[in-house]
N, C-alpha and C positions, 0 to 999 in steps of 0.2 A: 741483393745486387746488379751489380749494370746491367740495366737493359737494351736492346737494340731492336728500335722502334723498325728500324726496314723491317729486321729478318722475322720481327712478331707480323708485322703488317704483309706478309707474302700472300698471306691466304687472308686476306680480309673478308672474301662474302663469308667463305664457312664459322669464322669467327663472330661475323657480327649478326645471322641469321636466329643464333640463341639468344644471344641480347634483344633482339625484335620480339622474338617470340614471350621471352620476359615480359618486356615492356609490353607488348597490347596485354598482360594479364592483367594488369593493374587498375583495379576501378578507384580511381582519385582523379574528382574533377577540375579542382583550382588547388592546390597545394601551394602555399609557399615560402617551403622551405624546402628542397630536395638535394638529397645530397648522392655522391657517385661515388663510392670506394672502390678504389683502384681505378680509377680513370685513363689510364696511361694514356695514351697518343690521344685522347677526346673526342675519338669517332662517334662511340657510342654516347656522351655525352654532351653532344652538339643533334643528337635527337630528341635527349630528354628537352632540351631545352626547345625543339620544336616542339616537343609534345604540350610544352608547359610553358608559351610563352612568359606570361607573368610571373612567374616565380624567380626565386633565387636558384639559382643551381652552383652547383660547388660541386665540385671535382678532385677529388681528394686520391693521393698516390704519393709511394717511397722515392720513386724514379727520377731524379731532378734529368731525366735525358730523356725521358715519356712527357715530363709535365712544361718543357721547355717547347716540344713541339706542337704538344694541345694547345699550351697559349698562344705561341704563334698562328693555329687556324684558326680561334674562337674565343679573342678577346675580349666580348661581352660575358665571358663566362668566369665566375670568381674559382680561380685555381690552388690548392693548396698541399705542401707536401707535408706530408706527415704519414708515422708508425699505424698502420693500420688496427695493431691489435693492439692499442692504448686509446685510439682518437675517440673520439665523444662531440657531436653537435655542441657549438655555442650556444646555440636553441631549439628546443624538439624541434625532431624532424616532420613534416607532414610523409615526404618519402624516403628511406635508404633506401638505393638501387645499388647492386654491386653484379657485376657481373664479371665469373671466372677470375678473382682474383683470391675469398676468401680460404679457399684448399694451399693455400701460401701460408696459412694461420696456422697454430695447434689450438688445443686446449677451445673446443667449437663448445660445450657446453656453456663455459664461461663468454665467450664470445657472442656467442647467439641470443644468452639472455641480458648481455650489458647492450646490442643494440636494440632490440626491441625494447627493453626502458626506457632507451632514447627518442622513442618517439611518441609526438603528436596525439592527442585521443583521437582515436577512428587513422593513424597515421599506417602507412604500410615498411614492412620490411619484405623485398624483393630478389630471392638471391639465386641467381645458379651458378652453379660448381661445376666440373666435368668430373665424373667418375669412371674412367676409362682405368683406372689403372692396374687392373687385374687383366688388360688386353697385351696382348705381344710387344703394341709401340712400346708400351713403359717395362713390361716384367724384360726384354729384351737389356736393356740398361742396365739392369742387377746383373744378369748374364753378361754381359759386354763388361762391367769394373770386373765380374772376378773370374775374366778370362785369360788377363793380360797383364804385363809388369805394373802397371799402374795400379791395382788392387790395392796395394796398401795406402795410394794416395786418395785413393777415390772409395773406399766402402764406408768411411765414416763417413761422407757425406747422404750416403742412400737414404731415403727418406721411407719411412712406412706409408701406405697409404692413405692420403690426411680425410680424406670423405667418407665418411658415416654411412650406413645403411639407411633408407628414407623413416625407419622408423623411430630411430636414434632423432632425429629432427622434430620428429611427431609428436613424440613424449615430451620434448621440450619446451615445443611452443604451444600444445593445445592448451594444457590448463592456464593458459595466460588469454587467449590469441580469442579474439571475435568471430573472427573468419580465419580459416587455414587451408592453402589448398599446395599438396606438394605431389609431386612427378617427375619419372622420367624419361627423356626420349634420348632412343639412340638413331641420328643421324647416318645415314650411308654419304658418306663425304665423297667427291666423284675429285681425284686430284691431277691433276696433269704433271709435267717434267719427270728431270733424274733423282730419284733419292726421295719421292717428296716426304713422307715419312718420315724419315730422317729427319728432312728438311722442315716439318712442322715441330717436332720435340726438339729442335736446335732453336725453336724461337723461346719456349719454355722449360720444361724440366730436364732436357738435356742440358742443358748453357749450366750451371754449376758446376756440371762435370768439367767441362769443357773448357772454362775458365780457369780450372784448381791447374791443368795442364801447360806446359810448352811444347813449344816444336822438337825435335817432330812426334812426342810424342801423344800429343793433341789430336794429331793428323792421323796417326795408325790407332787410338780409339775409334775414333771419328769412323774412321772406314770400318773395323771391327761391328760398329752398332749400325751401319750404313749394309753392311752383309746380311744382319740377321734379321732384320725387318722386310728388307726384298726377298728375303724367301720367305715373312709368314707373308708380306704382302706384295704379290707378283706383279708387275705390269702385263696389264692384258694385251692382245694382241692390238686394239687398236689405240697403244699406245697410253691408256688411263687408268691409273692405279684405284681401286676401290679401301678405302679406308673407313670402317664404322666405327663411330665415337659415340660414347650415351655420357650423357648429361642430367643434374638434377637440379629442381626447381623448388624454388619455395617460395610462396606467396604469403603471409602473415599480415593480416590486420589488427591492431590495436581495439581494444573498448573505447567506445565513443567517450566516455568520461567514467 
């Protein structure tokens, strides 16, 4: 689907925090080859370059719109357009990093096994994925889809929760990893503005559904969803909205030899 960098980056600070938390847990001193899968607009990829200035940093993404924005802001980084489901590095990777991208892909048993196999000895696979799909912000999407005349058009686009429980990834990676750290964090995000939860999901999970509709149906569907999440996440008297958001983190290190 086409991405809108401006919409996605409306909540840059909140989206950046888990990326930094993941980066801080990677214990690799001087990597030569570092890949950022799902690099998007490149704001996190630039942090990888700051962390490892001597490494070859490659940002990989499927969105031409995102990569164009990324390349304009950081020409010193290598940018590659690729299908993340089939991407493999040209050389063994010292770090494969992915923040909020791999949940868009299915078949995680095959995907994570392939990415781990692409590591150099002692290399690290570091992944963060949202695991908030049972929260009202996401269940309200299905409710809105099934409550209007757009149901026939949109229902086939609904996806099941794409991220498994932590034990799934532990069972998949533990037999092969020299070290494995898996944890979850729920961030209490404090959002500003009108309909902030709707605006959040409009930059990600809601977007393909909106793109499938034309006006005025698109606006009516968006308003239906906005009403549902406004009820689930009421605006406080101080004008702010509390939006708890859970994320899953995985850091897996390959054996040295």
